[in-house]
N, C-alpha and C positions, 0 to 999 in steps of 0.2 A: 822227533817229537815224542812226547810221552803219551803213547796211544792208549794205555789203560786209563790214565787220568782223563784224556780227551773224550774217550767213549763213555766213561762214567759221567762226565759232565753233560754230554749230550743226553744220556738217559735220564739224568736228574731233571734237566730242563723240560724234556718231553713229559716226565711224570708230573711236572707242574702245569702241564696243559699247553705249553707253547707249541706252535707249528714247527715242523721239522727245520725249515730254513732259518727261523729265528733261534731255535735251540742250537743249531750248529754255529751260528754267528756268535751267540753268547758264550758257547763253550770255547770257541777260538779266542775270544777276548779273555776269558778266564785262564786258559792254559798259557797264553802269551804273558799275562801278568804274573802268573805263578812261576814261570821260567825266569823272567826278568828279575823278580824279587829273590828267587833262589840263587841267582848268580852272584849275589852279594856274599854268599857263604862259600868257603873253601874247605870241602870235606873230601878226602880221598883224592883219586886221580881222574875221576870221570868229569862229566860236563857240569856237575853240580846238582844239588837237590832241587826238587820242585817245592816251592813254598806254598802249600795248599791253603794256608790261612792268611795270605798276604793282604787281603781286604780288611782284616780285623786288627792288624798291627803292623 
């Protein structure tokens, strides 16, 4: 899992005033979507990029 992105998403949702459990749930949804969307791209030899803006295009 992309821990820096996941933890940043949790922090962002907390900053928006969500309770911890909801912030974690929404962050998990976000990171899952960004990993799945990033898997469409083949860059280098790793697991692929995280598509941080998948919800916008």
